[in-house]
N, C-alpha and C positions, 0 to 999 in steps of 0.2 A: 699646025699650031698657030693660034691667033697671037699676033704680036701686041705688046703693050703700047698704049698711046705714048707718043714722044713727050719728054719733059725738058723744060729749059729752066735754068736757075741763073739769077743775075743780081747785080747790085747797081742801083742808079742813085747817085748822090744829088739830092734836091735840097736847097736851102740849108746846107750844113748837116743833113742827115743821110746816111747811106741806107736807102730803102732796099731791103732784101726781098726779092720776089721770086715766084715760081709760076711757070705756065705749063699746064698739063693739056695734052691733046691737040688736035687740029680741027679747024672748022670755024663757024661764026664765033666772034669773040664774046666772052663772058667775064665780067669783073665781079669778084666777091669781096664785100666789105664787112668788117667784123665789129663786134661789140667791145665794151670796156674790158680791158685786161685779157683779151683774147689774141693769141698769135694767129698768123696766117693759116695755120693748120686747122683752125676752127671750122673752116668750110669743107674739110675733107669729106664728110659724109655726103656732100653734094658734088664737089669737084671731081672726085675719083670716078663715080659712075658717069657724070656728064662728059668727062674728057673723052669718052668713046665717040662723041659726035661734035664736041665744041672745044675751042681753045679757052681754057679757064685760067684766069689770072687771080692769084691770091698773094698777099704780101703782109709782112709784119708792119703794122702801123708805126709811124714816127714815135720813137722813144720806147718801143717794146720789142722783146725778143732780140733778133739780130740787127734791128734798125736803130742802133744807138751809136753815137750820141744823138739826142733829138734835134739839135740845131735850134730852129725857131720854136717859140711857144706852140703848144698844141691847141688848135681851134678847129671847129668844124670846117671853116673856110680853108684852112691850111691843109686839112686832110683831103678835102675835095680837090684842091690844086695838086696835091701829091698824086692822087689817082689819075688826073688828067696828064700829068708829066709822065707817068708810067705808060699810059696809053700812047702818048706821043712817041716815046722811046721804042715802043713795039710796032709803031706804024699803024695803030688802030684809029681810024677816023671816028668810029662809033662802036658801041658794044652794048650788050644786054647788061644792065647794072642791077646787082642783087645786094641788098644790105640787111643785116640783122642788127636789131637794137640800135646802138650808137651808129653802126654802119648804115642803118636805114635812114637815119637823119642826115648822114653824109651823102647818101645816094640822092635824097630829095634836094639837098643843097646843090649838088652837082647838076642835077637835071634842071634846076631853076636858073643856074648861071651859065650852063652850056647845053641847052636842050638838043642842039644838033648832034651832040656826041652820044646821045642815048637812043638805042634801038627799042628798048623796053625797060620797064622799071618793076622790080619785085621787092617788096618791103615786108620783112619777116619779123614779127613780134616787136614792133617799133612804134613810133610816135612822131608827131610833127613839132611838138613842144617838149624840149628836154626836161623841163621841170615836172612834166607828168610822170616821168620815170623815177624822179627823186623825191616825189611828194612824201611827206611823213605821215605814217599811221602806225598804230601799235604793232601791227604785224611786220611791216618793213623795218621798223626800228629794232624790233626784237631779233629778226633775222640778221640785219646788218651788224648789230653789236656782236652777235655770236660768230660772225665770219672774221672778227678782228681779235677776239679774246678767247681764252680757254686753251685746251689742248689742241694739238694739230688735228687729231681725229675729230674733235667736236667742231672745229672750224670747217673741216671738209663736209661734215654732215649738215651744217647750216647752209653751206653753198648749195648742197643738193636740194634744199627746200626751195631755192630760187629756180632751178633748172628742171626739176622733175616733180611730177604730181605725187600726192601721198600714196595712191594705190601702187604705183610703180616702185616707190621707195620701200614700201612695206614688203613687197614680194622679192626684193633683191638683197644681196649681200652689200651693205653700204660701203665697206672697204673696197670691194672689187669694183663697184660702180664708180667710186671716187677715183680709183686708179684709171679706169677706162676713160672717163670724162677728162681727167687730167692729161691723158695722152692726146686727146683731140684738141683741147684748148691750148696746149703747149706748156702747162706748168701744174705743179701740185696745187690742188684746191685749197690747201691750208695757207698758201702764200699769195699775197697780192703784189703784182708787179709794181715797182716804184712809180711808174707813170700813171697809175690808176686814178689818183686824186686829180691830176691835171686833165685826164680824159673826162672824168665826171664833171669838172668845172666847164670844160668845153661843151659838154652835153647840156648842162643847166643853162648856159648862156645862149643857146640857140633855140629860136622859135620861128618856124617858117609857116605857121598856120595860116596867116593872112595872105600868103602867096600861092596856096595850093591850087587855086583856080587856074594859075598860069601853066599847070601841067597838062591842060587839055591838049589832046592830040598825041600824048605819050601813053602807049598801052601799059596799064599799071595793074599789078596784082598785089593785094594786101592779104597777108596770112596772119591770123591771130590764134591765140591759144586760150581756151576757156578758163584755165586756172593760172594764168600768167600774173604774178604779183607786180610786175613792172609795167606791163602793157596789157591791162585787162580788156575784155571784149569791147566795152564802150569806147575806149581809146582807139582801138583798131577800126571799129565801125565808123567813128567820126572821121578818121583819117581817110578811109575809102570814100565816104560820102562827100568829102570836100574836094576830091580829085575827080573831075568830070570823066565818066565812063569807067572808073576803076572797079575791079572785081574784088569782092571780099570773101575769103574762105576762113571759116573758124574750125580749128582742130579741137576735138573733144578729148577730155581727160589728158590735157597737155599743159605744160608750164613754159617757162622762158626758154628752155632748151628743146623746144619742139622739133627743131631741125635735126637734132641728134636722136630724140626719142622716135620720131616718125621720119627717119631719113629717107626711106623709099618713097613715102607719100609726098614729102616736100620735093624730092628730086623729080617725081612724075609731074607735079604741079608746075615746076619750073620749066621742064621740057615742053609741056603743053603750051605754056605761056610764051616761050621763045618761038615755038613753031607757028604761033598765030600772029606774032608781031610783024 
């Protein structure tokens, strides 16, 4: 019988916040960074299979899930320093850094401020300018309002419009899909974690676009989704084009939750990317 990869759970207090973290597996280190309102479990679709060959670190960001109280204000810089503190505590001099959405912005910031700690960089459904994800148009306004008001069921369905494309939503039971996604991200889709607005402010306040050329020499993968309302294909392509040597992969019929919808495909892309770094 094949044994399960080892798991380690811990708490590291950094700047007034008890960061709760999990490490699955053994092998080259991988750090998973998450989006707004997402608990550390948000990377499970990748960390569980990758843990057969890698040591995968995931954690609840400052102020969310088990990592409360938040201590210092939430900023992209603070989240990058939290990540480095966890790597230090684990004795990881460097790691493959994977970031989704806000986590992708944190990953870029970390790579710019501590390039020697990054073996490779994988950026999923993300951007280099936080305001690109919070720009206002009728579609995003309409979806955003419906995630805040109405019945719990209607708020869940509005959230689904962000993370899953229409074709997938129409073919599925929305209540069951909401429950399954809620288990992955760590909370009911009808609820927004209290830290959400602070995370959104941290995202809006960060723009590393002018520094992306400094990432030359770091093997980088950028994965976009053709129906992503927060990071549409032009944003992902521009991000990849600004990072010397970066590879861009566009997933078709996918939205902001592409790493859940196409879990196997994204996992395979990451494993290939890590192996080539």
